[in-house]
C-alpha positions, -999 to +999 in steps of 0.1 A: -012-064+240-039-069+213-068-060+238-053-026+248-044-018+213-080-024+199-094-001+228-077+031+215-072+052+185-046+046+160-031+077+140-020+068+104+002+088+082-001+088+045+026+103+025+016+114-009+041+130-031+057+138-065+088+121-078+118+139-093+135+123-121+171+109-119+174+116-083+165+087-059+183+101-029+163+134-032+130+115-037+141+093-005+147+125+014+113+138+005+096+105+018+115+107+049+105+144+054+068+132+051+073+105+075+089+128+101+061+153+094+035+125+101+053+115+132+053+151+146+016+152+141+011+120+161+012+092+136+021+058+150+020+043+115+032+059+083+029+045+048+045+056+016+035+054-021+045+027-043+080+028-056+086+062-039+125+066-047+119+070-084+093+080-110+072+051-122+097+036-145+074+006-157+061+029-186+089+014-208+107-017-208+143-008-206+169-032-191+190-003-177+161+005-152+170-027-134+199-007-120+174+012-098+169-018-078+185-026-044+188-055-019+166-058+014+183-050+038+200-021+018+204+015+018+167+024+017+155+000+044+184+013+065+171+049+060+134+040+069+148+020+098+167+049+112+137+073+110+114+046+123+135+040+155+143+079+159+107+089+156+092+056+172+068+051+144+060+022+122+068+027+087+056+007+054+080+015+026+077+005-011+110-008-029+121-021-062+139-052-046+172-071-060+167-103-046+194-120-067+210-116-099+183-112-126+157-117-098+135-085-087+104-079-069+080-051-061+082-052-023+068-037+007+087-036+039+074-030+073+098-014+098+087-014+134+089+015+159+122+003+169+136+000+134+136-036+132+123-054+102+089-066+111+080-081+076+084-083+040+057-087+013+064-092-024+036-081-047+016-109-058-006-097-085+017-082-114+000-060-142+010-061-179-006-032-194+002-003-217+024+020-197+023-005-166+049-030-179+054-046-146+059-082-156+090-072-174+107-059-142+089-080-114+089-118-104+054-126-089+055-125-051+061-156-032+054-144+003+017-152+001-009-127+018+004-118+054+000-095+082+026-083+107+024-074+143+038-042+149+039-016+179+011+002+162-012-024+149-014-056+129-007-044+094-014-062+062+004-049+033-005-054-003+005-032-034-014-014-061-028-038-085-035-061-056-062-036-049-085-052-074-085-085-061-110-096-032-091-126-027-058-110-016-077-087+008-097-114+023-067-137+029-047-107+044-077-100+066-080-136+076-042-134+085-054-109+114-047-077+097-066-047+113-055-024+084-050-031+047-023-008+034-017-005-002+012+015-015+000+028-049+010+044-086-021+047-105-034+073-128-045+081-164-026+083-196-023+121-199-049+135-221-063+104-233-100+093-227-107+122-202-143+111-204-133+078-186-113+096-158-141+101-131-152+065-136-119+049-133-112+068-102-145+060-087-140+022-095-106+022-077-118+039-046-149+018-045-132-016-049-110-008-019-140+005+001-156-027-005-126-045+009-130-026+041-166-034+042-164-071+035-135-077+057-143-054+086-110-035+085-095-002+077-080+004+041-052+028+036-044+037-001-014+059-006-010+071-044+013+096-058+006+128-077+021+147-107+028+139-143+056+114-152+064+106-188+030+096-203+010+091-171-007+116-146-014+103-113-045+111-096-034+111-061-064+112-037-048+088-012-075+079+014-086+060+045-117+041+046-131+026+079-150-010+082-180+005+072-164+016+038-166+054+047-139+075+034-128+094+067-098+112+047-089+118+013-057+139-001-057+162-030-060+150-065-031+172-077-009+183-047+016+167-022+002+160+011+008+141+042-024+130+060-028+119+095-058+102+102-073+088+133-086+053+130-107+038+158-095+002+160-125-008+184-147-002+153-134-035+138-151-057+164-182-035+165-187-038+127-178-075+128-203-083+153-233-064+133-220-078+100-205-112+108-192-119+072-163-138+083-187-161+104-211-169+076-186-177+048-193-211+031-158-223+030-173-257+021-186-242-011-157-221-025-133-249-039-137-235-076-120-204-067-089-224-072-098-228-110-090-200-135-127-202-147-158-224-143-166-238-179 
């Protein structure tokens, strides 16, 4: 199966949307509409943005917001599985997972094209910054860095803050991922430091393009748009190929569903020319397990 899959183009859908307050059902319906739109346009794999059922609630530490969480399987995974099976499309969805009483995760689920649960990834890197108080809500993931075989491709799932860490990208690629997908919620504090905005966005995109180059994979980053509380999300969801070229980018301000063709045969071609995985000095990297080299 892997050989024939590598020999063809894969169409990937990215659902970039606004989230309305106080109505998770409406946001779920909007995401499903985006998935159906992408599937109708030929997408075989569709990715949502991070925590798409609600506005980004981590801007404040409020215990009542834990009520937004749900189990897996649960209502949202069931809804995503239903559309995946109906449209014969693989879906990567991002959820606020209630694993047990008082135990919550920021989680990505992979639903295969028959609606079955192909895998679960729990966000490994958890930020704790102004307006991104995720450590209050989310327990660090315990799944490790994984990839999941689906009918569309071998998909590696990471989430938002994971985007900045080359170790996570490398280990996910080493697990066989052909695509690194990053459901995301990132933006600027509204009206604060506008002189930094271009540089911050450029750094975000450049870091992920570097993951594509260093690992010889496709990178799919799906962000949200619009203003919520004190944050304005910068959209610009994109796909980078194994050369790090941005082959598609969504609007900075508008909702948009992209469908992007990815030539999976390019992975082998690029890795033959740039054999970074071959030339890794795994005998010399032991200090990466230290916090810092004194």
